[in-house]
C-alpha positions as CSV (number, residue, x, y, z in Angstrom):
1,X,6.8,-2.9,-4.2
2,X,5.3,-4.6,-1.1
3,X,6.1,-3.5,2.4
4,X,5.1,-5.3,5.6
5,X,4.8,-3.3,8.7
6,X,3.6,-4.2,12.2
7,X,0.0,-3.3,13.1
8,X,0.0,0.3,14.4
9,X,2.8,1.3,12.1
10,X,2.8,3.0,8.6
11,X,5.5,4.1,6.2
12,X,6.6,7.7,6.6
13,X,5.1,9.8,3.8
14,X,5.7,11.0,1.2
15,X,7.6,8.3,-0.4
16,X,7.6,9.9,-3.8
17,X,5.4,11.7,-6.3
18,X,1.9,10.2,-5.8
19,X,-0.1,9.6,-8.9
20,X,-3.5,11.2,-8.1
21,X,-6.5,9.1,-7.6
22,X,-9.1,8.5,-8.9
23,X,-7.2,9.1,-12.1
24,X,-7.0,5.4,-12.1
25,X,-6.4,2.5,-9.8
26,X,-4.8,-0.4,-11.6
27,X,-6.5,-3.1,-9.4
28,X,-9.3,-5.5,-10.3
29,X,-11.0,-7.2,-7.4
30,X,-11.3,-10.9,-7.4
31,X,-13.8,-13.0,-5.4
32,X,-12.3,-13.3,-1.9
33,X,-9.4,-11.2,-0.5
34,X,-7.3,-11.0,-3.7
35,X,-6.9,-8.6,-6.6
36,X,-5.5,-8.7,-10.1
37,X,-2.9,-6.2,-11.5
38,X,-2.1,-5.7,-15.2
39,X,1.4,-4.2,-15.7
40,X,0.1,-2.5,-18.8
41,X,-1.9,-0.2,-16.5
42,X,1.3,1.5,-15.3
43,X,3.5,4.2,-17.0
44,X,7.1,3.4,-17.7
45,X,8.2,5.2,-14.4
46,X,5.3,4.2,-12.1
47,X,5.4,1.7,-9.2
48,X,2.4,0.1,-7.4
49,X,3.2,0.4,-3.7
50,X,1.3,-2.0,-1.3
51,X,1.7,-1.6,2.4
52,X,0.4,-4.5,4.5
53,X,-0.2,-4.5,8.3
54,X,0.1,-7.7,10.3
55,X,-1.1,-8.0,13.8
56,X,1.8,-10.3,15.0
57,X,4.5,-9.8,12.3
58,X,3.3,-12.7,10.2
59,X,2.6,-11.5,6.6
60,X,0.4,-14.5,6.1
61,X,-1.9,-13.1,8.8
62,X,-2.3,-9.6,7.2
63,X,-5.2,-7.6,8.5
64,X,-5.1,-4.3,6.5
65,X,-3.0,-1.9,4.6
66,X,-3.0,0.5,1.7
67,X,-2.3,0.8,-2.0
68,X,-1.0,3.6,-4.2
69,X,0.9,4.5,-7.3
70,X,4.2,6.5,-7.2
71,X,5.8,8.1,-10.3
72,X,9.6,8.1,-10.2
73,X,11.8,6.8,-7.3
74,X,10.1,5.3,-4.3
75,X,11.7,5.9,-0.9
76,X,12.2,2.9,1.4
77,X,9.6,2.3,4.0
78,X,10.5,4.0,7.3
79,X,8.0,2.7,9.9
80,X,6.4,5.4,12.0
81,X,3.3,5.2,14.3
82,X,0.1,5.1,12.2
83,X,-2.6,7.6,12.7
84,X,-6.0,5.9,13.1
85,X,-9.5,7.2,12.8
86,X,-13.0,5.9,13.0
87,X,-13.4,2.1,12.5
88,X,-9.7,1.5,12.2
89,X,-9.1,2.1,15.9
90,X,-8.4,-0.9,18.1
């Protein structure tokens, strides 16, 4: 599942039962900005959830986000103001 939200927004949490990390993160980094996902790394009732932030609403110009795994149903993204800390602040 991929959600695109405007910069300064996040999806209201929790969106479901979070699979604890670092139990495993089913991502393999590629050279550059990409990553590789193997569906075999997920349980039968698990969903990889990716939230991308875009500065001007253009998903092609993404500038951040988050990744997690949810077991069971995943609630829709309800955008709320994001909480920033440290280097993430504008």
